[in-house]
N, C-alpha and C positions, 0 to 999 in steps of 0.2 A: 459512185464515189461517196455520196452523202451517207448511204447505208453503211459503207465500209468504215467511214469515220465514226459513226455512231457506235458501231459494233466494237471498234478499237477502243473508243472512250469508255464504253461499259466494261470492257475487259480490264483496262487499266484501273478503273474505279474498284472493281472487284478485287484485283490483286492488292491495291492499296488498303482496302478494308481488311483483307486477310492478314496483311503485314501488321496493321494496327492492332488487331485482335491478338496476334502472336506475341506482341510486345507488351500486352496488358495482362493483368491477372487479378482475380478476385477470389478470396478464400473465406469459406465459412469455417469457423473454429470454435472451440469452447471446452469446458470441462464441467462435469457434474460430480458433486461431492457432498456427502452427508455423514453424520456420525450419531451414535447413541452414547450418551454421556451420563455418568453417575457423579453427583456433586454433593459434598457435605455442606451443612450450614447454609442452605440455599434460601432460607427466609428468616423472618424475625423470630420464629419459634425454633430455629436451628434444626429444622427438618432436612433430611436428605432428599434428593430429587433425581429421578431418571427421566431423561427427555431425549427426543431426536431434534437435531438442529444442524447448524452449519459445520463444515469441516474444520479441523484444527488449524489449518494454514490457508486453505484456498476456498473462498466462497464460490458457489456455482455461477457460471457465466456463459454467454455465447456472444459471438461477434462476427462482423464482416470486416476484412481488411483488404486493401487493394493497392496496386501501383500501375502506373503507365509510363513506359520509357519515352521520354521526350527528346532523347538524343544528347550527345555530349556529356554523358555521365549523369544527367539530370532526370529525375522521375517525379511525377505527381503521385502523392500518396494520400490515403485516407484510412480511418478506422472508426467503426461504430461498435461499441461494446456494452452489453447489458449485464446486470447482476440480478440474480433471482434466488428465491428460497426453494430449494429442491423439495423439502418436506411439505410445503404448502402450495407451491406453484405460483406464489405471489412475487411481485417486484420486491427487491430487498431494500426498500427505502420508504419513507413516510409520505413522499409527495408524488409517487407514481411516475418518477422520471424514467423514461424508456431506456436511454443510454446513459446510465449512471456513471459508468467507469470511464468511458472515452467517447468523444464525438468530435473528430477533428479532420482537417484537410490541410495539405501543405505541399512543399517542394523539398526534394532530397537530392543532394549532389554528392558524388563519390569523394570529391576532394574537399568541399567546403562545409559539409554537414547538412542538417535537416532543420527546416523552419516550418512550424505547423500552427494552426489557429483553431480554437474552439474550446470545448471542455476537455481537460487533460489531467493526467497524473502530474503531480509536482515533481521537480528534480529530487527533493528529499525522499518521496515515496519510491521513486525509481531506484535510488541507490540502496535504501534500507530494505526494500522488499525483494530486490533482485540479487543483492550481493552480501550485505553486511549483517543484517539481523538474523540470528540463527533460526528463528521461527517465521521469517519472512513477513514480519508485522502480523502476527497470528490473530486468529479470530476469537479465541476464548479470552475472556477478561483476564484470567490468571496468567496468560501468556503475553498479553499486549497492553497491559495497563499503563506502561511508561509512554506509550504512543497515544493514549486517550486525549491528552490536551491538544495534540496536533491532528487528532482524528477528523474533525470537521473541515480541516484544511489540507487533506491529502489529495483532493481534486479541486481544480479551479475552473470556473466558468469564464467565458469572455477573455481567454488567455492567448498570448503568443509565446511560443516555446522554441528555443534553439538547442540543438544537440550536435556536438562535434567531436570527432576523434582525430587526434594529431599524434601519431606514434603511440607512446605510452600514456599520453595525456587525454583524458576524457572530460569534456566540459558540458554542463547543462545550465541553461538560464531560462527563466520564465517571468513574464509580467502579466498580471491579471488586471483588466480595466475595470475600475469601480463603477463607471457609468453614472455617477452622481453629478447633476448639473451644478456648475459653480465650484466644484471641489474634485479635482482630478485624483487626489489621494484617498478620498473616503471610499471604503469598501474595496480598495485595491489590494494587490498582492505582488510581491516579487521574491524570487528565490534563485539561488545559484549553488551548484556543487562542482567541485574540482577534484577529479580522481586521477591518481598516477599509479602506473604499474611498473614495478622494478623487480624483475625476476619472479620469484614466487610470492612477492609482497604486493598487495593492493592497499592503498591508503586514500582516504577521502576526507575533505572538509567542506562543510556547507552552511548556508544561512538562509532562513526564510522569515519573512515578515508579512503578516496579514493585518489589515485594518478592518475593524468592525464598528461602523458608525463613529469613526474618529478615535477609537481605542485600539491599542496594538497588542498583537501576540507575536512574539519572537522566539525562534528556536535555532540553536547552533548544534551541529553534529560533527564529531570527529571520530572516524571509524577506521578499522584496519582488518584485513583478512590475510592470513598467511597459509600457504599450502605446504605442509610438512612433506606430504607425498601427493600424488594425483588423487588418492582416495581419502586423504585426511586433511581437513582445513580447520584452522583455529580462527575465531572471530572475537573481536572486542571493540568497545566504543564508549563514548560519553555523549550524552544529550543534555543540553542546558536550555531551559525555556523560561521565559518571563511573560506572564499573562496579565494584562490590564483590563481584559474584557469581562472577566468573571466566569467565562465558559469552562475553564479548566476544572474548577471545583465541581461543576455539574457533570462534566463529561467523565470525570474519574469515578463517579458513582455507579454501582451495579443496580440493576432493577430490584426494587424493593428496599433500597437503602433509605435511611431517614431523610426527611425533607430538611434542607438547609435553611436556617433562619436568614442568612445573608451570605453573599459570596465575597471573595477577596478582590480588592481593586488592584493588587500587585502580588500575585502568587509567583514564586520562583521554585523551580524543580531542577535538581541535578540527578541524572539517572546514569547508571553504569551497567553494562552488560558484558558477559563473557559467554562463549559457547564453542561448539565444534560440530562439524558434520563429517560423518565417517561412512564411506561405502565399504561395509565389512566384507561382503561377497557380492557377486553380480546382482542378485535380486534384493539384498538386504542392506538398508541404510539406517544409521542411527544418528539422532541429533540430540545434543545436550545443550541446555540453555539456563543461564542464571541472570536475574535482573534485580537491581537494587535502586530504590528511589528515595531521595531525601527532599522533602517539601518544606519550604519556609513561607510564613505569612499565608498559610492556607486555612480554609474554613473548617471549623468544628460544627457539629450539628446545631449547637446552641447559639451560633452567631459570632462567637469569639474567633480570633485568629491565633494560629500557633504553628507548631512544627510537627511533622509526621514522617515516619519511615515505613516503607513497604518493601518486601522482597519476595521472590518466588524462584522456583526451580522446576524444570520440565525435562522429561525424557520422552522422545518420540521415536518409534520404530516403524519403518515403512518397508513393505515387502511387495515387490513387483510380480504380478501374475503374468504380465505381458508388457510390451512397450507402451501400452496405453492404459492399463488397469493395474491398480495397486490397492492393497488393504493396509491398514495401519492401526497402531494402538499408541496411546499416550497416557502418561501419569504426570500430574503436576501438583504442587503444593504452594500456597501463598499465605502470607501473614502480614498484618499491618498494625501499627501502633500510632499513638498521637492522633493527629487530624485524620489519618487514614481510617480510623474507626467509623467515620461518617460515610465511608464508601462501601461498607459491608452490610448486607441485610440482616445478618445475625452476628454470631461470634466473629472475632477478628482473624479467623483462619479458615481456609478451605482446602480440601483435597479433591481432585477430580481424576476420574479414570474414564477413558473413552476409546471406542473402536469405530472405525469408519472405512468407507470404500470410495475410491476416486477413479473416474474414467475420463480420459482426455481424448477429444476428437478434433 
């Protein structure tokens, strides 16, 4: 009888383990992307440059994500995601962070939403990168300069994040713990986005505030996307940022731009964008994007403060060779005046032409 009980217990344990494994999943995923790019006025001598670098829209990455069914519509979830330079094989950050893009764990419920903890993308980055920005917060300076002030704050360490879907309403909220003894607000972050779907129209409004040693960076976004047809979408939006940290002036600069004598204690940017994505035929997609930024109280190279205007236009063509592999080409032009002259390494305009290849796994 004792042997029978032991055998029965072992069988039940094995069946239980098989059931648990059947309800759990771990996925290895990623993409590899690189481009060869020609750029005019790439240095102070206004020389042109040909170089290999990041893709126009998607930096190379790999990650692990998983879920375990806990029953009752609730699952435990996690994600670990790294970003790297395909052309050099190095980490794509200056401090050798292994999981630069995401490192979180949490709980997800079919009815009540998802709550996660760790290093995570902000709600602002989620909506702009996934839905509203025509270039998905692109990688080339000429395509993404309006996002440069918020660039250091697209990911947040030590954060709690909630995501919920309630019919046509999509809500995301995040709080980043500053971790400073005696000051709960210092180096903290909070952000929220609210998106609503009504027929073919998607609209979103959001706010994010970051504290840097007691000084604030704020950004507001108002965005819309409208599907004229399943193949053709129109996109537009407004970004308003106010920076008291001084980082926006520095982050707007390209490599090789003149050193700033000082930065602004209160820079304000109003940026507008329009664009469209068009699936012309099954393998061919076209993206058109235009950006305009008006900066006030921003830094000139000589240390004075003033007004600047920068604008750019981009055309991107993507051709799918398979479900996982595509080639692409892009042409862009950008020009700046006023305080934006401090952001260019040479003349105040640049033209870029690039071709690249992307594989998703």
